[in-house]
MDTraj code that builds the backbone (N, CA, C; nanometers):
import mdtraj as md
import numpy as np

residues = "MET ILE VAL HIS ARG CYS THR TRP TYR TYR CYS ALA SER GLY GLN SER PHE ALA LYS LYS ILE SER PHE GLU THR PRO VAL THR ALA SER LYS VAL ARG GLU VAL LEU LYS ARG THR LEU GLY LEU VAL SER VAL GLU ILE TRP SER HIS".split()
xyz = np.array([
    [0.8300, -0.6421, 1.3334],
    [0.6820, -0.6139, 1.4016],
    [0.6020, -0.6265, 1.2875],
    [0.4959, -0.7166, 1.2829],
    [0.3702, -0.7166, 1.1684],
    [0.2797, -0.6043, 1.2178],
    [0.2383, -0.5077, 1.1173],
    [0.1431, -0.4069, 1.1428],
    [0.0293, -0.4190, 1.0638],
    [-0.0799, -0.4222, 1.1518],
    [-0.2113, -0.4349, 1.0570],
    [-0.2922, -0.2972, 1.0544],
    [-0.3365, -0.2417, 0.9435],
    [-0.3819, -0.1289, 0.9475],
    [-0.5007, -0.1165, 0.8446],
    [-0.5987, -0.0320, 0.8506],
    [-0.6871, -0.0365, 0.7184],
    [-0.6571, 0.0862, 0.6377],
    [-0.5791, 0.1697, 0.6699],
    [-0.5418, 0.2816, 0.5823],
    [-0.3988, 0.2825, 0.5656],
    [-0.3477, 0.2986, 0.4500],
    [-0.2057, 0.2820, 0.3961],
    [-0.1781, 0.3778, 0.2804],
    [-0.0719, 0.4288, 0.2823],
    [-0.0448, 0.5318, 0.1829],
    [0.0614, 0.4602, 0.0816],
    [0.0812, 0.4993, -0.0530],
    [0.1824, 0.4396, -0.1279],
    [0.2288, 0.5178, -0.2471],
    [0.3427, 0.5312, -0.2741],
    [0.4274, 0.6064, -0.3898],
    [0.4863, 0.5245, -0.4683],
    [0.4600, 0.5164, -0.5799],
    [0.5396, 0.4469, -0.6976],
    [0.6627, 0.4944, -0.7437],
    [0.7516, 0.4364, -0.7817],
    [0.8722, 0.4959, -0.8307],
    [0.8440, 0.6233, -0.9435],
    [0.8935, 0.6991, -0.9266],
    [0.8662, 0.8361, -1.0124],
    [0.7526, 0.9554, -0.9789],
    [0.6561, 0.9036, -0.8765],
    [0.5644, 0.9840, -0.8243],
    [0.6128, 1.0749, -0.7400],
    [0.5406, 1.1894, -0.7262],
    [0.6075, 1.3050, -0.6306],
    [0.5221, 1.3025, -0.4908],
    [0.3866, 1.2304, -0.5300],
    [0.3072, 1.2624, -0.4037],
    [0.2441, 1.1098, -0.3674],
    [0.1935, 1.0813, -0.2264],
    [0.1557, 0.9639, -0.2097],
    [0.0149, 0.9548, -0.2184],
    [-0.0414, 0.8286, -0.2567],
    [-0.1849, 0.8166, -0.2495],
    [-0.2369, 0.7327, -0.1536],
    [-0.3368, 0.7469, -0.1365],
    [-0.4063, 0.6668, -0.0059],
    [-0.4975, 0.5290, -0.0553],
    [-0.4964, 0.4310, 0.0061],
    [-0.5532, 0.2847, -0.0275],
    [-0.6080, 0.2604, 0.1162],
    [-0.7432, 0.2163, 0.1103],
    [-0.8304, 0.1889, 0.2476],
    [-0.8820, 0.0350, 0.2366],
    [-0.8655, -0.0176, 0.3381],
    [-0.9088, -0.1669, 0.3346],
    [-1.0550, -0.1612, 0.4360],
    [-1.1356, -0.2371, 0.4353],
    [-1.2383, -0.2621, 0.5395],
    [-1.1827, -0.3442, 0.6583],
    [-1.1193, -0.4228, 0.6537],
    [-1.0615, -0.4840, 0.7669],
    [-0.9172, -0.4561, 0.7598],
    [-0.8570, -0.4468, 0.8727],
    [-0.6861, -0.4196, 0.8796],
    [-0.6253, -0.5384, 0.8126],
    [-0.5064, -0.4835, 0.7409],
    [-0.4215, -0.5706, 0.6416],
    [-0.2738, -0.5444, 0.6659],
    [-0.1963, -0.6545, 0.6232],
    [-0.0531, -0.6154, 0.6395],
    [0.0159, -0.5579, 0.5166],
    [0.1405, -0.5111, 0.5665],
    [0.2050, -0.4451, 0.4486],
    [0.2197, -0.5325, 0.3194],
    [0.2453, -0.6587, 0.3620],
    [0.2519, -0.7919, 0.2419],
    [0.1147, -0.7824, 0.1463],
    [-0.0122, -0.7807, 0.2125],
    [-0.1353, -0.7767, 0.1402],
    [-0.1497, -0.6517, 0.0666],
    [-0.1074, -0.5350, 0.1327],
    [-0.1017, -0.4110, 0.0390],
    [-0.0274, -0.4081, -0.0863],
    [0.0917, -0.4760, -0.0860],
    [0.1560, -0.4724, -0.1915],
    [0.1430, -0.5791, -0.3163],
    [0.0562, -0.6651, -0.2438],
    [0.0061, -0.7891, -0.3303],
    [-0.1380, -0.6988, -0.4069],
    [-0.2092, -0.6390, -0.3409],
    [-0.3219, -0.5790, -0.4004],
    [-0.2759, -0.4623, -0.5003],
    [-0.1786, -0.3861, -0.4580],
    [-0.1234, -0.2990, -0.5637],
    [-0.0462, -0.3548, -0.6744],
    [0.0073, -0.4615, -0.6593],
    [0.0497, -0.5221, -0.7709],
    [-0.0539, -0.5968, -0.8674],
    [-0.1243, -0.6456, -0.8173],
    [-0.2705, -0.6992, -0.9052],
    [-0.3437, -0.5864, -0.9731],
    [-0.3915, -0.4946, -0.8926],
    [-0.4774, -0.4048, -0.9347],
    [-0.4257, -0.2727, -1.0056],
    [-0.3008, -0.2585, -0.9834],
    [-0.2548, -0.1387, -1.0596],
    [-0.1406, -0.1773, -1.1411],
    [-0.0647, -0.2853, -1.1240],
    [0.0629, -0.3299, -1.1994],
    [0.1755, -0.2633, -1.1197],
    [0.1722, -0.2226, -0.9957],
    [0.2749, -0.1462, -0.9491],
    [0.3707, -0.2703, -0.8667],
    [0.4740, -0.2552, -0.8894],
    [0.5926, -0.3473, -0.8435],
    [0.6700, -0.2737, -0.7828],
    [0.7415, -0.1857, -0.7957],
    [0.8349, -0.1030, -0.7275],
    [0.7375, -0.0081, -0.6157],
    [0.7288, 0.0014, -0.5100],
    [0.6160, 0.0868, -0.4302],
    [0.6679, 0.1079, -0.2927],
    [0.6630, 0.2286, -0.2375],
    [0.6853, 0.2463, -0.1084],
    [0.5643, 0.2670, -0.0302],
    [0.5294, 0.1951, 0.0860],
    [0.4032, 0.2077, 0.1560],
    [0.4326, 0.2495, 0.2909],
    [0.3421, 0.3119, 0.3684],
    [0.3400, 0.3629, 0.5206],
    [0.2117, 0.3429, 0.5493],
    [0.1934, 0.2998, 0.6881],
    [0.0813, 0.2867, 0.7373],
    [0.0253, 0.3776, 0.8102],
    [-0.1111, 0.4246, 0.8380],
    [-0.1762, 0.5288, 0.8943],
    [-0.2668, 0.5189, 0.9867],
])
top = md.Topology()
chain = top.add_chain()
for i, resn in enumerate(residues, 1):
    res = top.add_residue(resn, chain, resSeq=i)
    for name in ("N", "CA", "C"):
        top.add_atom(name, md.element.get_by_symbol(name[0]), res)
traj = md.Trajectory(xyz[None], top)
């Protein structure tokens, strides 16, 4: 199932707490991973929709 959300939480490997990332329009998990990789250089990351 493809989920579109405006608010997502992510936790990179080695981090203890999740951080929030928000978008103006709903996006999918793959778009969130793409943005995190491009902007923060995070490759290995867990994400959750909210």
